[in-house]
FIFIMAR-351047 format. One record per residue: residue in three letters; x, y, z of N, C-alpha, C in turn. Coordinates in pm, whole numbers. Example, Ala and Ser with C-alpha at 12.3 -4.5 7.8 and 13.67 -1.06 7.14 Angstrom:
<pts>
pt rest = Ala	nxx = 1319	nyy = -569	nzz = 780	caxx = 1230	cayy = -450	cazz = 780	cxx = 1320	cyy = -330	czz = 780
pt rest = Ser	nxx = 1285	nyy = -225	nzz = 708	caxx = 1367	cayy = -106	cazz = 714	cxx = 1290	cyy = 3	czz = 787
</pts>
This chain:
<pts>
pt rest = Met	nxx = -95	nyy = -850	nzz = 1427	caxx = -117	cayy = -975	cazz = 1353	cxx = 6	cyy = -987	czz = 1260
pt rest = Glu	nxx = 63	nyy = -1096	nzz = 1245	caxx = 177	cayy = -1138	cazz = 1150	cxx = 119	cyy = -1241	czz = 1043
pt rest = Leu	nxx = 127	nyy = -1219	nzz = 926	caxx = 94	cayy = -1304	cazz = 832	cxx = 214	cyy = -1415	czz = 800
pt rest = Arg	nxx = 196	nyy = -1537	nzz = 807	caxx = 312	cayy = -1630	cazz = 800	cxx = 290	cyy = -1726	czz = 673
pt rest = Ser	nxx = 185	nyy = -1707	nzz = 600	caxx = 166	cayy = -1778	cazz = 475	cxx = 101	cyy = -1705	czz = 361
pt rest = Val	nxx = 131	nyy = -1747	nzz = 230	caxx = 61	cayy = -1674	cazz = 131	cxx = -79	cyy = -1709	czz = 138
pt rest = Glu	nxx = -123	nyy = -1820	nzz = 184	caxx = -264	cayy = -1854	cazz = 200	cxx = -331	cyy = -1770	czz = 293
pt rest = Glu	nxx = -271	nyy = -1731	nzz = 414	caxx = -330	cayy = -1631	cazz = 506	cxx = -358	cyy = -1494	czz = 448
pt rest = Leu	nxx = -246	nyy = -1457	nzz = 368	caxx = -249	cayy = -1334	cazz = 299	cxx = -373	cyy = -1331	czz = 182
pt rest = Met	nxx = -379	nyy = -1438	nzz = 120	caxx = -475	cayy = -1442	cazz = 18	cxx = -616	cyy = -1425	czz = 81
pt rest = Asp	nxx = -633	nyy = -1506	nzz = 195	caxx = -768	cayy = -1490	cazz = 270	cxx = -790	cyy = -1352	czz = 302
pt rest = Leu	nxx = -683	nyy = -1277	nzz = 355	caxx = -710	cayy = -1151	cazz = 403	cxx = -742	cyy = -1049	czz = 279
pt rest = Leu	nxx = -678	nyy = -1083	nzz = 175	caxx = -693	cayy = -994	cazz = 41	cxx = -836	cyy = -1023	czz = -11
pt rest = His	nxx = -874	nyy = -1151	nzz = -12	caxx = -1011	cayy = -1180	cazz = -48	cxx = -1119	cyy = -1124	czz = 42
pt rest = Ala	nxx = -1084	nyy = -1106	nzz = 164	caxx = -1179	cayy = -1043	cazz = 259	cxx = -1200	cyy = -892	czz = 246
pt rest = Cys	nxx = -1103	nyy = -840	nzz = 157	caxx = -1110	cayy = -695	cazz = 138	cxx = -1228	cyy = -656	czz = 38
pt rest = Arg	nxx = -1292	nyy = -759	nzz = -27	caxx = -1398	cayy = -755	cazz = -104	cxx = -1534	cyy = -700	czz = -14
pt rest = Gly	nxx = -1577	nyy = -583	nzz = -45	caxx = -1683	cayy = -526	cazz = 30	cxx = -1633	cyy = -454	czz = 160
pt rest = Ala	nxx = -1516	nyy = -445	nzz = 177	caxx = -1453	cayy = -365	cazz = 297	cxx = -1399	cyy = -243	czz = 245
pt rest = Trp	nxx = -1424	nyy = -139	nzz = 328	caxx = -1391	cayy = 4	cazz = 272	cxx = -1286	cyy = 62	czz = 363
pt rest = Asp	nxx = -1228	nyy = 167	nzz = 326	caxx = -1124	cayy = 246	cazz = 393	cxx = -1182	cyy = 320	czz = 510
pt rest = Ser	nxx = -1312	nyy = 347	nzz = 517	caxx = -1371	cayy = 406	cazz = 630	cxx = -1497	cyy = 321	czz = 658
pt rest = Pro	nxx = -1513	nyy = 312	nzz = 794	caxx = -1638	cayy = 226	cazz = 830	cxx = -1757	cyy = 272	czz = 781
pt rest = Asp	nxx = -1789	nyy = 399	nzz = 765	caxx = -1909	cayy = 448	cazz = 718	cxx = -1939	cyy = 452	czz = 543
pt rest = Arg	nxx = -1819	nyy = 395	nzz = 494	caxx = -1824	cayy = 387	cazz = 344	cxx = -1814	cyy = 527	czz = 274
pt rest = Gly	nxx = -1786	nyy = 625	nzz = 345	caxx = -1802	cayy = 766	cazz = 302	cxx = -1657	cyy = 802	czz = 242
pt rest = Gly	nxx = -1571	nyy = 707	nzz = 233	caxx = -1436	cayy = 736	cazz = 176	cxx = -1427	cyy = 715	czz = 23
pt rest = Asp	nxx = -1324	nyy = 640	nzz = -19	caxx = -1300	cayy = 623	cazz = -168	cxx = -1397	cyy = 540	czz = -228
pt rest = Pro	nxx = -1423	nyy = 564	nzz = -359	caxx = -1537	cayy = 511	cazz = -429	cxx = -1520	cyy = 356	czz = -459
pt rest = Val	nxx = -1413	nyy = 292	nzz = -430	caxx = -1402	cayy = 150	cazz = -454	cxx = -1372	cyy = 80	czz = -328
pt rest = Asp	nxx = -1390	nyy = -48	nzz = -312	caxx = -1372	cayy = -110	cazz = -199	cxx = -1228	cyy = -150	czz = -195
pt rest = Leu	nxx = -1166	nyy = -194	nzz = -84	caxx = -1023	cayy = -226	cazz = -56	cxx = -981	cyy = -334	czz = -170
pt rest = His	nxx = -1057	nyy = -416	nzz = -190	caxx = -1028	cayy = -541	cazz = -286	cxx = -984	cyy = -468	czz = -425
pt rest = Asp	nxx = -1095	nyy = -392	nzz = -479	caxx = -1060	cayy = -332	cazz = -610	cxx = -945	cyy = -244	czz = -604
pt rest = His	nxx = -947	nyy = -167	nzz = -513	caxx = -833	cayy = -60	cazz = -486	cxx = -697	cyy = -148	czz = -485
pt rest = Ala	nxx = -691	nyy = -256	nzz = -419	caxx = -561	cayy = -327	cazz = -404	cxx = -530	cyy = -376	czz = -560
pt rest = Leu	nxx = -620	nyy = -445	nzz = -617	caxx = -601	cayy = -483	cazz = -765	cxx = -560	cyy = -367	czz = -860
pt rest = Gln	nxx = -631	nyy = -260	nzz = -850	caxx = -591	cayy = -142	cazz = -934	cxx = -455	cyy = -93	czz = -909
pt rest = Thr	nxx = -425	nyy = -69	nzz = -785	caxx = -290	cayy = -20	cazz = -748	cxx = -178	cyy = -120	czz = -800
pt rest = Ala	nxx = -197	nyy = -241	nzz = -773	caxx = -92	cayy = -349	cazz = -814	cxx = -86	cyy = -344	czz = -958
pt rest = Ala	nxx = -202	nyy = -332	nzz = -1031	caxx = -186	cayy = -333	cazz = -1188	cxx = -116	cyy = -214	czz = -1242
pt rest = Leu	nxx = -136	nyy = -104	nzz = -1183	caxx = -75	cayy = 12	cazz = -1221	cxx = 79	cyy = 12	czz = -1196
pt rest = Leu	nxx = 117	nyy = -50	nzz = -1099	caxx = 257	cayy = -73	cazz = -1064	cxx = 318	cyy = -187	czz = -1161
pt rest = Arg	nxx = 246	nyy = -274	nzz = -1187	caxx = 289	cayy = -388	cazz = -1274	cxx = 317	cyy = -330	czz = -1420
pt rest = Arg	nxx = 221	nyy = -237	nzz = -1464	caxx = 234	cayy = -177	cazz = -1592	cxx = 362	cyy = -89	czz = -1594
pt rest = Gly	nxx = 380	nyy = -10	nzz = -1499	caxx = 481	cayy = 84	cazz = -1505	cxx = 630	cyy = 32	czz = -1460
pt rest = His	nxx = 614	nyy = -74	nzz = -1385	caxx = 742	cayy = -143	cazz = -1331	cxx = 730	cyy = -281	czz = -1336
pt rest = Pro	nxx = 717	nyy = -341	nzz = -1451	caxx = 702	cayy = -488	cazz = -1470	cxx = 804	cyy = -574	czz = -1400
pt rest = Ser	nxx = 926	nyy = -539	nzz = -1380	caxx = 1027	cayy = -617	cazz = -1313	cxx = 1033	cyy = -616	czz = -1167
pt rest = Asp	nxx = 967	nyy = -509	nzz = -1117	caxx = 972	cayy = -481	cazz = -965	cxx = 859	cyy = -553	czz = -891
pt rest = Lys	nxx = 876	nyy = -673	nzz = -874	caxx = 757	cayy = -764	cazz = -807	cxx = 733	cyy = -719	czz = -651
pt rest = Glu	nxx = 837	nyy = -673	nzz = -600	caxx = 810	cayy = -632	cazz = -461	cxx = 747	cyy = -499	czz = -456
pt rest = Leu	nxx = 755	nyy = -408	nzz = -541	caxx = 675	cayy = -274	cazz = -554	cxx = 533	cyy = -315	czz = -585
pt rest = Gln	nxx = 520	nyy = -417	nzz = -669	caxx = 377	cayy = -451	cazz = -725	cxx = 311	cyy = -500	czz = -605
pt rest = Val	nxx = 371	nyy = -591	nzz = -529	caxx = 309	cayy = -654	cazz = -413	cxx = 283	cyy = -554	czz = -303
pt rest = Ala	nxx = 381	nyy = -469	nzz = -277	caxx = 343	cayy = -359	cazz = -196	cxx = 215	cyy = -285	czz = -231
pt rest = Gly	nxx = 195	nyy = -260	nzz = -352	caxx = 67	cayy = -199	cazz = -394	cxx = -49	cyy = -284	czz = -369
pt rest = Leu	nxx = -41	nyy = -411	nzz = -378	caxx = -144	cayy = -497	cazz = -352	cxx = -186	cyy = -505	czz = -203
pt rest = Val	nxx = -86	nyy = -494	nzz = -123	caxx = -111	cayy = -502	cazz = 27	cxx = -112	cyy = -377	czz = 105
pt rest = His	nxx = -88	nyy = -264	nzz = 41	caxx = -64	cayy = -150	cazz = 113	cxx = -180	cyy = -106	czz = 209
pt rest = Asp	nxx = -294	nyy = -136	nzz = 184	caxx = -400	cayy = -83	cazz = 261	cxx = -475	cyy = -196	czz = 353
pt rest = Ile	nxx = -404	nyy = -312	nzz = 377	caxx = -474	cayy = -405	cazz = 439	cxx = -484	cyy = -372	czz = 593
pt rest = Gly	nxx = -409	nyy = -271	nzz = 630	caxx = -425	cayy = -224	cazz = 776	cxx = -566	cyy = -170	czz = 794
pt rest = His	nxx = -628	nyy = -122	nzz = 700	caxx = -770	cayy = -77	cazz = 715	cxx = -876	cyy = -197	czz = 758
pt rest = Leu	nxx = -828	nyy = -327	nzz = 704	caxx = -912	cayy = -437	cazz = 743	cxx = -857	cyy = -488	czz = 884
pt rest = Leu	nxx = -742	nyy = -478	nzz = 902	caxx = -686	cayy = -537	cazz = 1042	cxx = -724	cyy = -444	czz = 1155
pt rest = Arg	nxx = -743	nyy = -314	nzz = 1134	caxx = -776	cayy = -226	cazz = 1238	cxx = -871	cyy = -119	czz = 1172
pt rest = Pro	nxx = -997	nyy = -146	nzz = 1150	caxx = -1089	cayy = -59	cazz = 1090	cxx = -1101	cyy = 82	czz = 1176
pt rest = Gly	nxx = -1088	nyy = 190	nzz = 1093	caxx = -1102	cayy = 325	cazz = 1156	cxx = -967	cyy = 379	czz = 1197
pt rest = Asp	nxx = -865	nyy = 316	nzz = 1182	caxx = -740	cayy = 366	cazz = 1229	cxx = -663	cyy = 419	czz = 1103
pt rest = Asp	nxx = -701	nyy = 534	nzz = 1047	caxx = -638	cayy = 597	cazz = 927	cxx = -496	cyy = 623	czz = 954
pt rest = Ala	nxx = -466	nyy = 677	nzz = 1066	caxx = -333	cayy = 735	cazz = 1096	cxx = -232	cyy = 612	czz = 1101
pt rest = Gly	nxx = -293	nyy = 489	nzz = 1152	caxx = -193	cayy = 374	cazz = 1178	cxx = -199	cyy = 270	czz = 1078
pt rest = His	nxx = -289	nyy = 278	nzz = 974	caxx = -326	cayy = 165	cazz = 884	cxx = -191	cyy = 120	czz = 817
pt rest = Ala	nxx = -100	nyy = 204	nzz = 781	caxx = 15	cayy = 170	cazz = 705	cxx = 107	cyy = 93	czz = 803
pt rest = Asp	nxx = 127	nyy = 132	nzz = 923	caxx = 206	cayy = 60	cazz = 1024	cxx = 151	cyy = -80	czz = 1044
pt rest = His	nxx = 21	nyy = -95	nzz = 1057	caxx = -47	cayy = -229	cazz = 1096	cxx = -12	cyy = -319	czz = 971
pt rest = Ala	nxx = -42	nyy = -267	nzz = 855	caxx = -15	cayy = -340	cazz = 721	cxx = 130	cyy = -389	czz = 726
pt rest = Ala	nxx = 218	nyy = -298	nzz = 727	caxx = 357	cayy = -321	cazz = 726	cxx = 417	cyy = -428	czz = 814
pt rest = Asp	nxx = 366	nyy = -416	nzz = 952	caxx = 404	cayy = -511	cazz = 1056	cxx = 347	cyy = -660	czz = 1010
pt rest = Ala	nxx = 226	nyy = -658	nzz = 957	caxx = 160	cayy = -784	cazz = 918	cxx = 241	cyy = -860	czz = 813
pt rest = Val	nxx = 288	nyy = -779	nzz = 712	caxx = 349	cayy = -846	cazz = 595	cxx = 492	cyy = -867	czz = 604
pt rest = Arg	nxx = 566	nyy = -801	nzz = 699	caxx = 715	cayy = -815	cazz = 712	cxx = 758	cyy = -957	czz = 716
pt rest = Pro	nxx = 709	nyy = -1043	nzz = 804	caxx = 767	cayy = -1179	cazz = 823	cxx = 750	cyy = -1255	czz = 684
pt rest = Leu	nxx = 645	nyy = -1231	nzz = 610	caxx = 620	cayy = -1310	cazz = 476	cxx = 680	cyy = -1252	czz = 364
pt rest = Leu	nxx = 682	nyy = -1116	nzz = 338	caxx = 727	cayy = -1064	cazz = 225	cxx = 848	cyy = -979	czz = 245
pt rest = Gly	nxx = 891	nyy = -960	nzz = 362	caxx = 1031	cayy = -910	cazz = 372	cxx = 1031	cyy = -753	czz = 405
pt rest = Glu	nxx = 1153	nyy = -706	nzz = 416	caxx = 1163	cayy = -575	cazz = 472	cxx = 1138	cyy = -473	czz = 376
pt rest = Arg	nxx = 1172	nyy = -488	nzz = 244	caxx = 1152	cayy = -381	cazz = 136	cxx = 1002	cyy = -348	czz = 119
pt rest = Val	nxx = 919	nyy = -480	nzz = 116	caxx = 777	cayy = -467	cazz = 83	cxx = 721	cyy = -403	czz = 222
pt rest = Ser	nxx = 764	nyy = -430	nzz = 334	caxx = 710	cayy = -381	cazz = 454	cxx = 744	cyy = -233	czz = 462
pt rest = Arg	nxx = 857	nyy = -191	nzz = 423	caxx = 905	cayy = -47	cazz = 434	cxx = 815	cyy = 34	czz = 335
pt rest = Leu	nxx = 795	nyy = -16	nzz = 206	caxx = 717	cayy = 53	cazz = 114	cxx = 574	cyy = 80	czz = 156
pt rest = Val	nxx = 522	nyy = -35	nzz = 226	caxx = 387	cayy = -22	cazz = 272	cxx = 377	cyy = 91	czz = 381
pt rest = Arg	nxx = 470	nyy = 87	nzz = 474	caxx = 480	cayy = 193	cazz = 574	cxx = 503	cyy = 331	czz = 523
pt rest = Leu	nxx = 573	nyy = 347	nzz = 415	caxx = 604	cayy = 483	cazz = 358	cxx = 499	cyy = 537	czz = 266
pt rest = His	nxx = 399	nyy = 452	nzz = 243	caxx = 302	cayy = 516	cazz = 155	cxx = 221	cyy = 634	czz = 199
pt rest = Val	nxx = 205	nyy = 625	nzz = 339	caxx = 138	cayy = 751	cazz = 395	cxx = 240	cyy = 871	czz = 395
pt rest = Thr	nxx = 370	nyy = 833	nzz = 437	caxx = 470	cayy = 934	cazz = 444	cxx = 485	cyy = 999	czz = 316
pt rest = Ala	nxx = 486	nyy = 915	nzz = 211	caxx = 490	cayy = 977	cazz = 63	cxx = 380	cyy = 1057	czz = 29
pt rest = Lys	nxx = 268	nyy = 1038	nzz = 84	caxx = 139	cayy = 1120	cazz = 54	cxx = 178	cyy = 1257	czz = 119
pt rest = Arg	nxx = 231	nyy = 1258	nzz = 241	caxx = 253	cayy = 1376	cazz = 330	cxx = 363	cyy = 1462	czz = 246
pt rest = Tyr	nxx = 464	nyy = 1379	nzz = 189	caxx = 574	cayy = 1449	cazz = 115	cxx = 528	cyy = 1509	czz = -13
pt rest = Leu	nxx = 436	nyy = 1446	nzz = -90	caxx = 362	cayy = 1497	cazz = -212	cxx = 284	cyy = 1606	czz = -167
pt rest = Ala	nxx = 212	nyy = 1604	nzz = -71	caxx = 133	cayy = 1726	cazz = -30	cxx = 208	cyy = 1844	czz = -3
pt rest = Ala	nxx = 329	nyy = 1835	nzz = 38	caxx = 423	cayy = 1939	cazz = 73	cxx = 489	cyy = 1993	czz = -59
pt rest = Thr	nxx = 525	nyy = 1898	nzz = -139	caxx = 620	cayy = 1923	cazz = -250	cxx = 539	cyy = 1962	czz = -380
pt rest = Ser	nxx = 414	nyy = 1906	nzz = -387	caxx = 315	cayy = 1931	cazz = -507	cxx = 188	cyy = 1962	czz = -449
pt rest = Pro	nxx = 171	nyy = 2081	nzz = -392	caxx = 40	cayy = 2121	cazz = -321	cxx = -76	cyy = 2137	czz = -398
pt rest = Gly	nxx = -63	nyy = 2151	nzz = -550	caxx = -177	cayy = 2150	cazz = -626	cxx = -223	cyy = 2010	czz = -673
pt rest = Arg	nxx = -148	nyy = 1897	nzz = -632	caxx = -186	cayy = 1774	cazz = -676	cxx = -308	cyy = 1730	czz = -632
pt rest = Ala	nxx = -386	nyy = 1664	nzz = -710	caxx = -525	cayy = 1621	cazz = -660	cxx = -517	cyy = 1491	czz = -576
pt rest = Leu	nxx = -598	nyy = 1491	nzz = -461	caxx = -625	cayy = 1387	cazz = -377	cxx = -763	cyy = 1350	czz = -385
pt rest = Ser	nxx = -795	nyy = 1227	nzz = -363	caxx = -936	cayy = 1189	cazz = -345	cxx = -995	cyy = 1253	czz = -218
pt rest = Pro	nxx = -1117	nyy = 1279	nzz = -213	caxx = -1168	cayy = 1336	cazz = -97	cxx = -1128	cyy = 1267	czz = 34
pt rest = Gln	nxx = -1139	nyy = 1141	nzz = 34	caxx = -1089	cayy = 1060	cazz = 158	cxx = -943	cyy = 1079	czz = 186
pt rest = Ser	nxx = -859	nyy = 1084	nzz = 84	caxx = -724	cayy = 1105	cazz = 105	cxx = -690	cyy = 1242	czz = 172
pt rest = Ala	nxx = -766	nyy = 1340	nzz = 109	caxx = -734	cayy = 1469	cazz = 158	cxx = -784	cyy = 1486	czz = 313
pt rest = Leu	nxx = -899	nyy = 1424	nzz = 341	caxx = -957	cayy = 1418	cazz = 482	cxx = -851	cyy = 1354	czz = 573
pt rest = Thr	nxx = -810	nyy = 1229	nzz = 527	caxx = -713	cayy = 1157	cazz = 628	cxx = -579	cyy = 1216	czz = 638
pt rest = Leu	nxx = -527	nyy = 1291	nzz = 533	caxx = -402	cayy = 1361	cazz = 539	cxx = -377	cyy = 1435	czz = 671
pt rest = Thr	nxx = -493	nyy = 1509	nzz = 716	caxx = -482	cayy = 1577	cazz = 839	cxx = -449	cyy = 1494	czz = 947
pt rest = Arg	nxx = -523	nyy = 1374	nzz = 958	caxx = -496	cayy = 1270	cazz = 1075	cxx = -362	cyy = 1207	czz = 1057
pt rest = Gln	nxx = -302	nyy = 1215	nzz = 940	caxx = -174	cayy = 1145	cazz = 929	cxx = -68	cyy = 1240	czz = 940
pt rest = Gly	nxx = -90	nyy = 1361	nzz = 983	caxx = 24	cayy = 1467	cazz = 1009	cxx = 37	cyy = 1582	czz = 925
pt rest = Gly	nxx = -58	nyy = 1578	nzz = 812	caxx = -66	cayy = 1698	cazz = 722	cxx = 63	cyy = 1690	czz = 634
pt rest = Pro	nxx = 80	nyy = 1796	nzz = 539	caxx = 192	cayy = 1809	cazz = 459	cxx = 324	cyy = 1818	czz = 558
pt rest = Met	nxx = 423	nyy = 1756	nzz = 491	caxx = 556	cayy = 1759	cazz = 558	cxx = 612	cyy = 1901	czz = 575
pt rest = Thr	nxx = 689	nyy = 1920	nzz = 673	caxx = 768	cayy = 2038	cazz = 685	cxx = 883	cyy = 2041	czz = 580
pt rest = Pro	nxx = 952	nyy = 2138	nzz = 556	caxx = 1061	cayy = 2140	cazz = 462	cxx = 1176	cyy = 2043	czz = 517
pt rest = Arg	nxx = 1196	nyy = 2036	nzz = 651	caxx = 1298	cayy = 1952	cazz = 718	cxx = 1255	cyy = 1812	czz = 702
pt rest = Glu	nxx = 1130	nyy = 1779	nzz = 720	caxx = 1077	cayy = 1629	cazz = 700	cxx = 1086	cyy = 1604	czz = 558
pt rest = Ala	nxx = 1049	nyy = 1692	nzz = 461	caxx = 1056	cayy = 1653	cazz = 324	cxx = 1211	cyy = 1624	czz = 285
pt rest = Ala	nxx = 1308	nyy = 1702	nzz = 326	caxx = 1438	cayy = 1686	cazz = 299	cxx = 1475	cyy = 1544	czz = 357
pt rest = Ala	nxx = 1444	nyy = 1502	nzz = 476	caxx = 1486	cayy = 1386	cazz = 538	cxx = 1442	cyy = 1269	czz = 458
pt rest = Phe	nxx = 1306	nyy = 1278	nzz = 416	caxx = 1239	cayy = 1175	cazz = 340	cxx = 1319	cyy = 1156	czz = 197
pt rest = Glu	nxx = 1363	nyy = 1261	nzz = 138	caxx = 1423	cayy = 1248	cazz = 12	cxx = 1559	cyy = 1164	czz = 17
pt rest = His	nxx = 1610	nyy = 1154	nzz = 151	caxx = 1729	cayy = 1086	cazz = 158	cxx = 1714	cyy = 935	czz = 188
pt rest = Asp	nxx = 1586	nyy = 908	nzz = 207	caxx = 1552	cayy = 758	cazz = 238	cxx = 1579	cyy = 676	czz = 103
pt rest = Pro	nxx = 1649	nyy = 569	nzz = 103	caxx = 1678	cayy = 490	cazz = -21	cxx = 1547	cyy = 455	czz = -89
pt rest = Leu	nxx = 1435	nyy = 440	nzz = -19	caxx = 1312	cayy = 379	cazz = -77	cxx = 1217	cyy = 499	czz = -110
pt rest = Ala	nxx = 1265	nyy = 629	nzz = -103	caxx = 1168	cayy = 724	cazz = -111	cxx = 1110	cyy = 742	czz = -261
pt rest = Glu	nxx = 1187	nyy = 713	nzz = -365	caxx = 1139	cayy = 723	cazz = -501	cxx = 1038	cyy = 628	czz = -515
pt rest = Asp	nxx = 1070	nyy = 491	nzz = -473	caxx = 977	cayy = 381	cazz = -477	cxx = 841	cyy = 411	czz = -408
pt rest = Ala	nxx = 852	nyy = 463	nzz = -288	caxx = 737	cayy = 495	cazz = -200	cxx = 646	cyy = 608	czz = -279
pt rest = Val	nxx = 719	nyy = 707	nzz = -337	caxx = 631	cayy = 798	cazz = -416	cxx = 573	cyy = 734	czz = -531
pt rest = Thr	nxx = 629	nyy = 638	nzz = -592	caxx = 581	cayy = 566	cazz = -713	cxx = 461	cyy = 491	czz = -658
pt rest = Leu	nxx = 466	nyy = 423	nzz = -547	caxx = 355	cayy = 353	cazz = -485	cxx = 235	cyy = 453	czz = -458
pt rest = Arg	nxx = 284	nyy = 557	nzz = -391	caxx = 161	cayy = 663	cazz = -361	cxx = 97	cyy = 714	czz = -478
pt rest = Gln	nxx = 171	nyy = 728	nzz = -592	caxx = 91	cayy = 782	cazz = -708	cxx = 2	cyy = 675	czz = -760
pt rest = Ala	nxx = 40	nyy = 548	nzz = -762	caxx = -44	cayy = 427	cazz = -807	cxx = -167	cyy = 421	czz = -708
pt rest = Asp	nxx = -131	nyy = 447	nzz = -582	caxx = -245	cayy = 443	cazz = -487	cxx = -352	cyy = 545	czz = -509
pt rest = Asp	nxx = -310	nyy = 665	nzz = -546	caxx = -398	cayy = 776	cazz = -564	cxx = -473	cyy = 745	czz = -694
pt rest = Ala	nxx = -414	nyy = 678	nzz = -799	caxx = -480	cayy = 661	cazz = -917	cxx = -568	cyy = 532	czz = -923
pt rest = Gly	nxx = -545	nyy = 436	nzz = -831	caxx = -611	cayy = 317	cazz = -835	cxx = -748	cyy = 316	czz = -751
pt rest = Lys	nxx = -830	nyy = 417	nzz = -802	caxx = -961	cayy = 429	cazz = -726	cxx = -1078	cyy = 456	czz = -825
pt rest = Val	nxx = -1076	nyy = 378	nzz = -938	caxx = -1174	cayy = 398	cazz = -1046	cxx = -1290	cyy = 302	czz = -1038
pt rest = Val	nxx = -1393	nyy = 343	nzz = -1027	caxx = -1528	cayy = 257	cazz = -1012	cxx = -1543	cyy = 187	czz = -1153
pt rest = Gly	nxx = -1558	nyy = 59	nzz = -1138	caxx = -1590	cayy = -22	cazz = -1256	cxx = -1474	cyy = -68	czz = -1349
pt rest = Leu	nxx = -1339	nyy = -17	nzz = -1312	caxx = -1221	cayy = -63	cazz = -1385	cxx = -1190	cyy = -200	czz = -1355
pt rest = Asp	nxx = -1171	nyy = -287	nzz = -1447	caxx = -1141	cayy = -429	cazz = -1430	cxx = -985	cyy = -444	czz = -1437
pt rest = Ala	nxx = -931	nyy = -477	nzz = -1312	caxx = -782	cayy = -485	cazz = -1302	cxx = -747	cyy = -629	czz = -1273
pt rest = Gly	nxx = -836	nyy = -716	nzz = -1320	caxx = -811	cayy = -865	cazz = -1294	cxx = -876	cyy = -920	czz = -1174
pt rest = Val	nxx = -819	nyy = -1045	nzz = -1126	caxx = -876	cayy = -1110	cazz = -1019	cxx = -761	cyy = -1132	czz = -919
pt rest = Met	nxx = -796	nyy = -1137	nzz = -795	caxx = -698	cayy = -1161	cazz = -687	cxx = -621	cyy = -1278	czz = -705
pt rest = Glu	nxx = -671	nyy = -1383	nzz = -752	caxx = -594	cayy = -1504	cazz = -767	cxx = -480	cyy = -1481	czz = -863
pt rest = Asp	nxx = -488	nyy = -1394	nzz = -953	caxx = -386	cayy = -1371	cazz = -1039	cxx = -257	cyy = -1331	czz = -968
pt rest = Trp	nxx = -269	nyy = -1284	nzz = -850	caxx = -140	cayy = -1243	cazz = -779	cxx = -80	cyy = -1349	czz = -693
pt rest = Arg	nxx = -143	nyy = -1459	nzz = -675	caxx = -100	cayy = -1567	cazz = -593	cxx = 45	cyy = -1601	czz = -633
pt rest = Thr	nxx = 83	nyy = -1629	nzz = -757	caxx = 209	cayy = -1665	cazz = -794	cxx = 310	cyy = -1565	czz = -772
pt rest = Val	nxx = 275	nyy = -1439	nzz = -780	caxx = 373	cayy = -1319	cazz = -751	cxx = 384	cyy = -1320	czz = -608
pt rest = Leu	nxx = 286	nyy = -1341	nzz = -525	caxx = 313	cayy = -1337	cazz = -380	cxx = 405	cyy = -1454	czz = -331
pt rest = Glu	nxx = 382	nyy = -1575	nzz = -404	caxx = 455	cayy = -1691	cazz = -363	cxx = 598	cyy = -1664	czz = -397
pt rest = Leu	nxx = 629	nyy = -1601	nzz = -512	caxx = 765	cayy = -1563	cazz = -552	cxx = 839	cyy = -1479	czz = -467
pt rest = Val	nxx = 767	nyy = -1353	nzz = -411	caxx = 825	cayy = -1266	cazz = -333	cxx = 852	cyy = -1335	czz = -187
pt rest = Ala	nxx = 744	nyy = -1411	nzz = -140	caxx = 760	cayy = -1490	cazz = -20	cxx = 881	cyy = -1585	czz = -21
pt rest = Ala	nxx = 900	nyy = -1653	nzz = -128	caxx = 1000	cayy = -1748	cazz = -141	cxx = 1143	cyy = -1678	czz = -138
pt rest = Gln	nxx = 1151	nyy = -1562	nzz = -210	caxx = 1269	cayy = -1485	cazz = -216	cxx = 1296	cyy = -1435	czz = -63
pt rest = Arg	nxx = 1195	nyy = -1393	nzz = 1	caxx = 1208	cayy = -1353	cazz = 140	cxx = 1264	cyy = -1465	czz = 226
pt rest = Ala	nxx = 1202	nyy = -1593	nzz = 208	caxx = 1253	cayy = -1718	cazz = 285	cxx = 1397	cyy = -1741	czz = 265
pt rest = Arg	nxx = 1437	nyy = -1721	nzz = 133	caxx = 1582	cayy = -1764	cazz = 103	cxx = 1679	cyy = -1663	czz = 166
pt rest = Leu	nxx = 1636	nyy = -1526	nzz = 157	caxx = 1708	cayy = -1425	cazz = 220	cxx = 1716	cyy = -1438	czz = 369
pt rest = Gly	nxx = 1606	nyy = -1478	nzz = 433	caxx = 1596	cayy = -1495	cazz = 571	cxx = 1695	cyy = -1602	czz = 620
pt rest = Ala	nxx = 1696	nyy = -1703	nzz = 526	caxx = 1784	cayy = -1828	cazz = 571	cxx = 1935	cyy = -1782	czz = 574
pt rest = Val	nxx = 1963	nyy = -1686	nzz = 485	caxx = 2111	cayy = -1644	cazz = 485	cxx = 2148	cyy = -1545	czz = 598
pt rest = Asp	nxx = 2043	nyy = -1466	nzz = 644	caxx = 2071	cayy = -1370	cazz = 736	cxx = 2126	cyy = -1412	czz = 878
</pts>
């Protein structure tokens, strides 16, 4: 699936209410809707001028909704879906959020993961090898991907009010418009 309008994306994000990262609801303690809002809000607080990073935090887990139960592929599904609308950087950050988890598992082995993230880490390739970690560090988006991953890990707090999805419509429109302008130049 490729998202072609902010309206389509907003519909998908609203559909995340009551949807979970695992079909049996045995995963993270918040639904995908609240997780998206919390992740994006954390990124907005820490990186207020980086709208693309914030938007990547908002949409990073929509792959769980697009293909329920595909933990290993959810980042790729989400990245492919948002690329036409939100551009290459947002898409790559979404794709790299699992890679960044593998990197952090290798370079910071004592770092806490939610029980669901620890479980899915194995399905997603486990901690990186030293060679994989070195290659990841050379990716120009590695630092931003790690920042997204850290917000992803922190954005799982039951009952935390991180605003409403509609608050993000204008930011999504801004990023989509920027993508459209850049696309017209390419």
